[in-house]
Structures are given as structure tokens and as C-alpha cells.
MIKE-346834 format. One line per field, with one value per residue: residue number from 1; residue in three letters; z, x, y of N, C-alpha, C in turn. Coordinates in nm, 2 decimals, padded with zeros to 4 digits, always signed. Example, Ala and Ser with C-alpha at 12.3 -4.5 7.8 and 13.67 -1.06 7.14 Angstrom:
BEGIN
nr (1;2)
rest (ala;ser)
nZ (+00.78;+00.71)
nX (+01.32;+01.28)
nY (-00.57;-00.22)
caZ (+00.78;+00.71)
caX (+01.23;+01.37)
caY (-00.45;-00.11)
cZ (+00.78;+00.79)
cX (+01.32;+01.29)
cY (-00.33;+00.00)
***
This chain:
BEGIN
nr (1;2;3;4;5;6;7;8;9;10;11;12;13;14;15;16;17;18;19;20;21;22;23;24;25;26;27;28;29;30;31;32;33;34;35;36;37;38;39;40;41;42;43;44;45;46;47;48;49;50;51;52;53;54;55;56;57;58;59;60;61;62;63;64;65;66;67;68;69;70;71;72;73;74;75;76;77;78;79;80;81;82;83;84;85;86;87;88;89;90;91;92;93;94;95;96;97;98;99;100;101;102;103;104;105;106;107;108;109;110;111;112;113;114;115;116;117;118;119;120;121;122;123;124;125;126;127;128;129;130;131;132;133;134;135;136;137;138;139;140;141;142;143;144;145;146;147;148;149;150;151;152;153;154;155;156;157;158;159;160;161;162;163;164;165;166;167)
rest (met;pro;arg;ser;phe;glu;val;asn;phe;glu;ser;ser;ala;ser;val;glu;gln;val;tyr;ser;ala;phe;gly;glu;arg;ala;tyr;trp;leu;asp;arg;ile;lys;ala;phe;gly;gly;asn;ser;val;leu;glu;thr;leu;asp;val;asp;asp;asp;gly;arg;ile;arg;val;val;val;ala;glu;asp;leu;arg;his;gly;ala;leu;pro;gly;ile;leu;ser;lys;val;tyr;arg;gly;asp;leu;asn;ile;val;thr;thr;glu;val;trp;glu;ser;val;gly;asp;gly;gln;val;asn;gly;thr;ile;asp;val;ala;val;thr;gly;ala;pro;gly;ser;gly;ala;gly;ser;ala;val;leu;gln;arg;ser;gly;ala;gly;ser;lys;met;glu;leu;asn;gly;thr;val;arg;phe;lys;val;pro;leu;val;gly;gly;thr;ile;glu;thr;tyr;leu;ala;arg;glu;phe;glu;thr;gly;ile;pro;asp;ile;tyr;arg;phe;thr;thr;thr;trp;leu;gly;glu;asn;ala)
nZ (-04.24;-04.16;-04.21;-04.41;-04.33;-04.48;-04.37;-04.47;-04.39;-04.35;-04.14;-04.06;-03.80;-03.63;-03.54;-03.30;-03.17;-03.19;-03.10;-02.78;-02.72;-02.73;-02.41;-02.34;-02.09;-02.08;-02.31;-02.43;-02.29;-02.47;-02.67;-02.70;-02.59;-02.84;-03.00;-02.95;-02.76;-02.55;-02.44;-02.13;-02.06;-01.92;-01.87;-01.87;-01.90;-01.88;-01.93;-01.74;-01.94;-02.18;-02.34;-02.39;-02.32;-02.34;-02.20;-02.31;-02.27;-02.45;-02.41;-02.57;-02.57;-02.66;-02.86;-02.97;-03.14;-03.45;-03.78;-03.88;-03.72;-03.48;-03.62;-03.58;-03.27;-03.01;-02.78;-02.55;-02.60;-02.57;-02.57;-02.54;-02.61;-02.66;-02.70;-02.75;-02.78;-02.84;-02.90;-03.18;-03.20;-03.42;-03.55;-03.56;-03.46;-03.31;-03.29;-03.15;-03.20;-03.05;-03.03;-02.81;-02.74;-02.58;-02.60;-02.80;-03.12;-03.17;-03.27;-03.30;-03.46;-03.51;-03.65;-03.59;-03.79;-03.67;-03.89;-03.94;-04.22;-04.46;-04.31;-04.11;-04.07;-04.07;-04.11;-04.09;-04.12;-04.06;-04.00;-03.84;-03.88;-03.70;-03.75;-03.60;-03.68;-03.86;-04.18;-04.24;-04.08;-04.25;-04.40;-04.16;-04.10;-04.33;-04.30;-04.08;-04.11;-04.26;-04.19;-04.06;-04.18;-04.25;-04.01;-03.87;-04.02;-03.96;-03.69;-03.67;-03.77;-03.57;-03.39;-03.48;-03.53;-03.19;-03.10;-03.30;-03.14;-02.84;-02.81)
nX (+13.21;+13.51;+13.55;+13.78;+14.01;+14.12;+14.34;+14.47;+14.65;+14.79;+14.93;+15.03;+15.12;+15.39;+15.52;+15.58;+15.45;+15.21;+15.22;+15.28;+15.05;+14.86;+14.93;+14.83;+14.54;+14.38;+14.43;+14.28;+13.97;+13.87;+13.89;+13.71;+13.47;+13.44;+13.33;+13.11;+12.88;+12.83;+13.03;+13.37;+13.67;+13.82;+14.13;+14.39;+14.74;+15.09;+15.35;+15.68;+15.87;+15.73;+15.52;+15.25;+14.83;+14.54;+14.19;+13.89;+13.55;+13.19;+12.86;+12.62;+12.34;+12.01;+11.84;+12.04;+12.19;+12.37;+12.21;+12.12;+12.25;+12.04;+11.80;+11.95;+11.98;+11.83;+11.88;+12.11;+12.42;+12.78;+13.11;+13.42;+13.74;+14.07;+14.35;+14.67;+15.00;+15.33;+15.64;+15.85;+16.15;+16.35;+16.20;+15.91;+15.58;+15.40;+15.10;+14.84;+14.54;+14.24;+13.91;+13.64;+13.26;+12.99;+12.71;+12.63;+12.80;+13.04;+13.35;+13.68;+14.00;+14.30;+14.59;+14.87;+15.07;+15.26;+15.46;+15.72;+15.67;+15.76;+15.75;+15.55;+15.33;+15.19;+14.98;+14.94;+14.70;+14.56;+14.29;+14.02;+13.71;+13.47;+13.20;+12.95;+12.68;+12.45;+12.36;+12.30;+12.55;+12.78;+12.69;+12.68;+12.97;+13.03;+12.94;+13.03;+13.31;+13.28;+13.26;+13.45;+13.67;+13.60;+13.57;+13.84;+14.00;+13.87;+13.93;+14.22;+14.22;+14.10;+14.29;+14.57;+14.44;+14.36;+14.61;+14.65;+14.58;+14.65;+14.93)
nY (+23.00;+23.16;+23.59;+23.71;+24.03;+24.33;+24.61;+24.95;+25.25;+25.57;+25.81;+26.17;+26.19;+26.06;+25.74;+25.72;+25.91;+25.77;+25.52;+25.60;+25.77;+25.54;+25.42;+25.62;+25.69;+25.88;+25.93;+25.69;+25.71;+25.96;+25.84;+25.63;+25.78;+25.89;+25.79;+25.68;+25.49;+25.20;+25.16;+25.06;+25.13;+24.88;+24.78;+24.96;+24.86;+24.96;+24.77;+24.79;+24.71;+24.88;+24.74;+24.80;+24.70;+24.66;+24.66;+24.72;+24.69;+24.64;+24.72;+24.56;+24.66;+24.50;+24.72;+24.88;+24.71;+24.65;+24.62;+24.38;+24.20;+24.23;+24.15;+23.88;+23.82;+23.84;+23.87;+24.08;+24.16;+24.12;+24.29;+24.24;+24.40;+24.36;+24.47;+24.45;+24.68;+24.66;+24.76;+24.69;+24.74;+25.02;+25.13;+25.03;+24.89;+24.63;+24.52;+24.40;+24.21;+24.11;+24.03;+23.91;+23.79;+23.80;+23.66;+23.54;+23.34;+23.50;+23.65;+23.77;+23.85;+24.01;+24.16;+24.41;+24.63;+24.91;+25.17;+25.35;+25.58;+25.78;+26.17;+26.04;+25.78;+25.45;+25.25;+24.92;+24.64;+24.32;+24.13;+23.92;+23.78;+23.64;+23.41;+23.24;+23.08;+22.93;+22.94;+23.24;+23.32;+23.35;+23.59;+23.74;+23.77;+23.91;+24.11;+24.23;+24.25;+24.47;+24.67;+24.67;+24.74;+24.96;+25.11;+25.12;+25.30;+25.55;+25.59;+25.59;+25.84;+26.03;+25.95;+26.03;+26.34;+26.35;+26.34;+26.63;+26.77;+26.71;+26.68)
caZ (-04.25;-04.11;-04.35;-04.33;-04.37;-04.44;-04.37;-04.47;-04.40;-04.32;-04.13;-04.06;-03.70;-03.64;-03.49;-03.20;-03.11;-03.19;-02.98;-02.70;-02.68;-02.65;-02.34;-02.22;-02.02;-02.13;-02.54;-02.47;-02.30;-02.57;-02.87;-02.59;-02.61;-02.98;-03.09;-02.87;-02.73;-02.41;-02.34;-02.06;-02.03;-01.81;-01.77;-01.95;-01.84;-01.88;-01.79;-01.75;-02.12;-02.28;-02.35;-02.36;-02.34;-02.34;-02.22;-02.33;-02.34;-02.48;-02.36;-02.67;-02.60;-02.80;-02.91;-02.97;-03.22;-03.61;-03.81;-03.93;-03.56;-03.41;-03.63;-03.54;-03.16;-02.91;-02.62;-02.53;-02.65;-02.49;-02.69;-02.48;-02.73;-02.57;-02.74;-02.73;-02.86;-02.81;-02.96;-03.13;-03.27;-03.56;-03.58;-03.53;-03.33;-03.35;-03.22;-03.15;-03.12;-03.00;-03.01;-02.79;-02.78;-02.50;-02.56;-02.98;-03.11;-03.28;-03.23;-03.39;-03.42;-03.63;-03.61;-03.69;-03.78;-03.73;-03.87;-04.05;-04.35;-04.40;-04.23;-04.07;-04.01;-04.18;-04.00;-04.16;-04.02;-04.13;-03.95;-03.91;-03.81;-03.72;-03.62;-03.61;-03.74;-03.94;-04.26;-04.16;-04.02;-04.34;-04.41;-04.03;-04.10;-04.49;-04.26;-03.97;-04.22;-04.36;-04.09;-03.95;-04.30;-04.25;-03.84;-03.81;-04.06;-03.88;-03.56;-03.72;-03.79;-03.46;-03.34;-03.56;-03.42;-03.07;-03.09;-03.27;-03.04;-02.67;-02.82)
caX (+13.36;+13.53;+13.59;+13.93;+13.99;+14.28;+14.31;+14.60;+14.61;+14.87;+14.87;+15.10;+15.14;+15.50;+15.53;+15.62;+15.34;+15.05;+15.28;+15.23;+14.86;+14.84;+14.99;+14.76;+14.46;+14.31;+14.37;+14.16;+13.87;+13.85;+13.84;+13.55;+13.39;+13.40;+13.27;+12.99;+12.85;+12.86;+13.22;+13.43;+13.79;+13.85;+14.21;+14.47;+14.87;+15.17;+15.51;+15.78;+15.92;+15.68;+15.41;+15.04;+14.77;+14.40;+14.06;+13.77;+13.46;+13.12;+12.77;+12.58;+12.17;+11.94;+11.82;+12.22;+12.26;+12.39;+12.07;+12.11;+12.23;+11.94;+11.70;+11.93;+11.97;+11.76;+11.91;+12.20;+12.53;+12.89;+13.16;+13.57;+13.85;+14.18;+14.49;+14.81;+15.11;+15.46;+15.74;+16.01;+16.27;+16.35;+16.06;+15.81;+15.53;+15.35;+15.00;+14.71;+14.42;+14.13;+13.70;+13.51;+13.10;+12.94;+12.56;+12.60;+12.86;+13.13;+13.45;+13.75;+14.13;+14.34;+14.76;+14.93;+15.21;+15.28;+15.58;+15.74;+15.60;+15.81;+15.74;+15.47;+15.38;+15.18;+14.92;+14.83;+14.62;+14.50;+14.18;+13.90;+13.54;+13.45;+13.03;+12.89;+12.53;+12.36;+12.28;+12.34;+12.67;+12.88;+12.58;+12.69;+13.09;+13.07;+12.86;+13.13;+13.41;+13.30;+13.27;+13.64;+13.77;+13.53;+13.59;+13.94;+14.07;+13.83;+13.99;+14.31;+14.22;+14.06;+14.40;+14.60;+14.35;+14.37;+14.78;+14.76;+14.51;+14.65;+15.07)
caY (+23.04;+23.31;+23.59;+23.81;+24.17;+24.41;+24.77;+25.03;+25.39;+25.64;+25.89;+26.25;+26.13;+25.96;+25.59;+25.70;+25.92;+25.70;+25.44;+25.67;+25.79;+25.43;+25.39;+25.76;+25.69;+25.99;+25.89;+25.58;+25.79;+26.06;+25.76;+25.58;+25.89;+26.01;+25.65;+25.67;+25.30;+25.17;+25.07;+25.12;+25.11;+24.81;+24.74;+25.02;+24.87;+24.96;+24.70;+24.81;+24.71;+24.98;+24.73;+24.82;+24.60;+24.77;+24.63;+24.77;+24.61;+24.75;+24.64;+24.65;+24.68;+24.47;+24.81;+24.90;+24.66;+24.67;+24.58;+24.18;+24.11;+24.27;+23.96;+23.68;+23.79;+23.92;+23.91;+24.13;+24.13;+24.16;+24.29;+24.28;+24.38;+24.33;+24.52;+24.49;+24.72;+24.65;+24.85;+24.60;+24.87;+25.04;+25.23;+24.96;+24.89;+24.57;+24.51;+24.25;+24.25;+24.03;+24.04;+23.85;+23.83;+23.72;+23.66;+23.53;+23.25;+23.58;+23.68;+23.85;+23.88;+24.02;+24.22;+24.50;+24.67;+25.01;+25.19;+25.51;+25.64;+25.93;+26.19;+26.01;+25.67;+25.39;+25.11;+24.73;+24.55;+24.22;+24.12;+23.81;+23.79;+23.48;+23.43;+23.11;+23.10;+22.84;+23.02;+23.34;+23.33;+23.39;+23.73;+23.90;+23.79;+24.02;+24.24;+24.29;+24.32;+24.59;+24.74;+24.68;+24.80;+25.15;+25.19;+25.13;+25.45;+25.61;+25.56;+25.62;+25.98;+26.04;+25.97;+26.17;+26.44;+26.39;+26.36;+26.73;+26.86;+26.69;+26.62)
cZ (-04.25;-04.23;-04.32;-04.41;-04.43;-04.47;-04.38;-04.49;-04.33;-04.25;-04.07;-03.91;-03.70;-03.49;-03.37;-03.10;-03.14;-03.10;-02.85;-02.65;-02.70;-02.51;-02.21;-02.19;-02.13;-02.31;-02.53;-02.38;-02.34;-02.66;-02.78;-02.65;-02.71;-03.05;-03.07;-02.84;-02.59;-02.35;-02.20;-02.05;-01.91;-01.78;-01.88;-01.86;-01.94;-01.84;-01.84;-01.89;-02.22;-02.36;-02.30;-02.40;-02.25;-02.36;-02.25;-02.33;-02.32;-02.45;-02.52;-02.68;-02.70;-02.86;-03.01;-03.08;-03.40;-03.59;-03.81;-03.79;-03.48;-03.41;-03.61;-03.38;-03.12;-02.81;-02.69;-02.60;-02.59;-02.51;-02.59;-02.60;-02.63;-02.69;-02.71;-02.78;-02.76;-02.94;-03.02;-03.24;-03.34;-03.62;-03.57;-03.43;-03.37;-03.28;-03.24;-03.10;-03.13;-02.98;-02.96;-02.77;-02.67;-02.53;-02.71;-02.98;-03.19;-03.21;-03.37;-03.39;-03.52;-03.55;-03.72;-03.70;-03.80;-03.80;-03.94;-04.19;-04.37;-04.33;-04.07;-04.02;-04.07;-04.09;-04.10;-04.10;-04.10;-04.00;-04.02;-03.78;-03.87;-03.64;-03.77;-03.61;-03.84;-04.04;-04.30;-04.16;-04.18;-04.39;-04.33;-04.06;-04.22;-04.36;-04.13;-04.05;-04.20;-04.24;-04.02;-04.06;-04.26;-04.11;-03.81;-03.91;-03.98;-03.74;-03.56;-03.70;-03.67;-03.37;-03.35;-03.51;-03.34;-03.03;-03.14;-03.16;-02.88;-02.69;-02.68)
cX (+13.39;+13.56;+13.69;+13.91;+14.12;+14.24;+14.50;+14.55;+14.73;+14.82;+15.00;+15.16;+15.29;+15.45;+15.51;+15.53;+15.20;+15.10;+15.18;+15.12;+14.76;+14.82;+14.92;+14.62;+14.38;+14.27;+14.21;+13.97;+13.82;+13.82;+13.69;+13.46;+13.31;+13.30;+13.13;+12.98;+12.82;+12.94;+13.24;+13.52;+13.79;+13.98;+14.33;+14.63;+15.02;+15.24;+15.61;+15.90;+15.86;+15.56;+15.26;+14.93;+14.64;+14.26;+13.99;+13.68;+13.31;+12.99;+12.62;+12.36;+12.14;+11.94;+11.94;+12.30;+12.21;+12.27;+12.04;+12.11;+12.09;+11.85;+11.72;+11.91;+11.94;+11.75;+12.02;+12.34;+12.67;+13.00;+13.29;+13.69;+13.94;+14.27;+14.62;+14.93;+15.25;+15.57;+15.86;+16.08;+16.28;+16.24;+15.91;+15.71;+15.42;+15.22;+14.90;+14.59;+14.29;+13.98;+13.70;+13.38;+13.12;+12.79;+12.54;+12.81;+12.99;+13.27;+13.60;+13.86;+14.20;+14.50;+14.83;+15.02;+15.14;+15.40;+15.59;+15.69;+15.62;+15.78;+15.71;+15.40;+15.27;+15.11;+14.85;+14.81;+14.58;+14.39;+14.09;+13.84;+13.52;+13.27;+12.92;+12.74;+12.50;+12.28;+12.27;+12.49;+12.75;+12.83;+12.69;+12.84;+13.12;+13.05;+12.98;+13.28;+13.44;+13.28;+13.35;+13.67;+13.72;+13.60;+13.73;+14.04;+14.01;+13.91;+14.13;+14.35;+14.22;+14.24;+14.50;+14.54;+14.36;+14.51;+14.77;+14.69;+14.61;+14.81;+15.16)
cY (+23.16;+23.35;+23.70;+23.97;+24.23;+24.57;+24.84;+25.14;+25.40;+25.75;+26.07;+26.23;+26.03;+25.82;+25.62;+25.80;+25.86;+25.63;+25.51;+25.74;+25.67;+25.41;+25.50;+25.68;+25.77;+25.99;+25.79;+25.67;+25.85;+25.96;+25.72;+25.72;+25.92;+25.91;+25.65;+25.48;+25.35;+25.09;+25.13;+25.09;+25.00;+24.78;+24.88;+24.93;+24.89;+24.91;+24.87;+24.84;+24.79;+24.87;+24.75;+24.77;+24.70;+24.65;+24.70;+24.68;+24.76;+24.67;+24.67;+24.56;+24.59;+24.64;+24.92;+24.81;+24.66;+24.51;+24.46;+24.18;+24.16;+24.21;+23.91;+23.74;+23.88;+23.98;+24.03;+24.06;+24.26;+24.16;+24.31;+24.28;+24.43;+24.38;+24.47;+24.51;+24.70;+24.69;+24.70;+24.65;+24.93;+25.13;+25.14;+24.93;+24.72;+24.51;+24.38;+24.28;+24.14;+24.07;+23.93;+23.88;+23.71;+23.76;+23.59;+23.44;+23.38;+23.62;+23.68;+23.85;+23.95;+24.11;+24.29;+24.56;+24.77;+25.08;+25.29;+25.47;+25.78;+26.03;+26.13;+25.85;+25.58;+25.24;+25.02;+24.64;+24.41;+24.12;+23.96;+23.77;+23.65;+23.48;+23.30;+23.03;+23.05;+22.90;+23.18;+23.47;+23.40;+23.62;+23.85;+23.90;+23.96;+24.15;+24.33;+24.34;+24.44;+24.70;+24.80;+24.76;+24.92;+25.23;+25.22;+25.24;+25.49;+25.64;+25.61;+25.78;+25.98;+26.00;+26.08;+26.30;+26.47;+26.41;+26.56;+26.86;+26.84;+26.70;+26.80)
***
């Protein structure tokens, strides 16, 4: 059964600053470097309307798998995360995040709203993690949902810091 999670956090960076960073190659390369792993920026497209589509691929060799996953999967896992961000006007940006896993029956999806909050911004993200494995799937889903709940605010804090250093 899929596990849902919700993450809300605020930043001193404006909606426009965060949205602009999402469209910059340097931001994504620095973000990938900051969070380690074997991730690669596969695609960064910004269309004429400002819609941003980002694809990041991560190769999780068995030795790099989180504890519970390394016990269930003896092979390698590849994770492809696709994020799409677009301004809908009035200081709001909507995003979708899709996570596809190769090598295991897992996936994830989320929707986000970035909006003004005082002089800064606020991100509200709702997501779902699905891992179809008999007996331990629910445990894996709960673990991954918790990881997202703590990891996503870390990414937003990184973004705020990155903007302060690169604006």
C-alpha cells in the first residue's frame, strides 16, 4: 500500500529567486555535488514559456543502498527523478516530481506549490511512495517517506544558501 507524505517549509528566498535557480545548470550541478551519490544531470530544458523540466539519474550500486533496501535487493538500482516547474502567475509556481526506479518495483510522485510567504517563499509538497514487495513493501515505503520528509527541506535550505552565494 503506498505511503503518502507531506512537507511544508519556508525560505527567505523569494518565489522568483527559487524558480530562477531551478532553471540554472550551475544550480543543479552544485546541488548534485552537495548531496553526493552517483547522480548525473541528464536533462535541463527551459521552454519559451519558462517551464522547466529537469531529469536527474542516480546509480545506486549495492554498496550505496540504504540499509533496508540492501537487504532486499542484491543488485543495483537506478533512480530517475523528473521535476517539472512552471509559473502559474500571481507569485506561484507549481511543480510535479516523478521518481522511477529500475531494478526494483518502486516509484514515487509528488506535487508542489511554491508561493509567497512574507518577504520569502513557502513550499508545500505532497508525495506518495510505492514499493510493491510482499511482506516488506510497507516498511520500505515508510522508510522512504521519512527520508523524503527530512531530505526535501535540506534541499530547500541548500537552495536558499545557494541563492545567497550566487545571486
